[in-house]
C-alpha positions, 0 to 999 in steps of 0.5 A: 478505533482505527486499526490498520495491519499490513502484512506480506512484506519480505526480502525478494530479489530484483525482478521478484514479486510480493503481495501485500495485504492490509486488514482494516477495522474502524474506518468504514472501509467499503465507502473509503478511497484507500491507498498504499504508501511507502517510506524509504530510509531517509525519505518522506512517505509517498503515495504509491497507489490508490483505489476508489470505493465505487468502481475499484479504479486504481491510480498509480505513481509513475514509478510503479505503473505497470508493475503494481496492482492495487485491489480491495475486498470490501466484504473483508475490509481488506486492501491488497498490493500485488508487486511484480518486477520489483526493483531495489528502489522499491525497498521501503516500509509499506503502509495502507490507509485511507486516501484524501488530498490531506493524507500527509497530515494523517496521524493514525498509521499501522506498523507497516510491512518491510519490503526489501529488494536485494540480490 
């Protein structure tokens, strides 16, 4: 059974930082390419960052490049997202999940963690 539990969100001022964490089980984490996604109110879910299983190379959406860093701990089956210099447009519910080109069709998601960037 797939379990994805995101945490670490909250309310932060513009320019602030947050570190999100995702605890996983049931997905063979160590061999999966993983990703963080987000969904802002009234918008579709979008891919924020993904990380390979082999060498932990990260790839980022242009909107977060240079500000966000994705990382993973295969021993703990955990995924992380360090978010720095947050902007109001980063406000969204953040989700972790596997990554593949068919990710928009995934039906199994966690509850997500709310990130609100506001002064």
